C-alpha positions, 0 to 999 in steps of 0.5 A: 486495530492490531499491527498484524491486521494493519500489515495484512491490509497494507500487503493486500492493497499492494498486491491489488495495485500490482495486479492492476498494473499487470492487468494494464500491461497485458491489455497493452495499455501505454505505460504512461497511462498507469505507471504514475497512478500506480506510483501514487497509489503505492506512496499513499498506501505507504503513508497510510501504513505509517499513519495507521501504525503510529495511530495504533501504537500505545504511548510508551511502547518501546518494542524494538 
């Protein structure tokens, strides 16, 4: 999987999380019901980004 594809997936998932938070907000849900799950999803998505980027980087790739 290319780096661009990984970043696109990461961005789409982040936008879906934000859309879910906004939907909950406009449905007048209490913040305590969706803030912590959203934060956990953001952290898991960031961890996935790091793991996917490291896993798909060839050894000796020094593109800095």
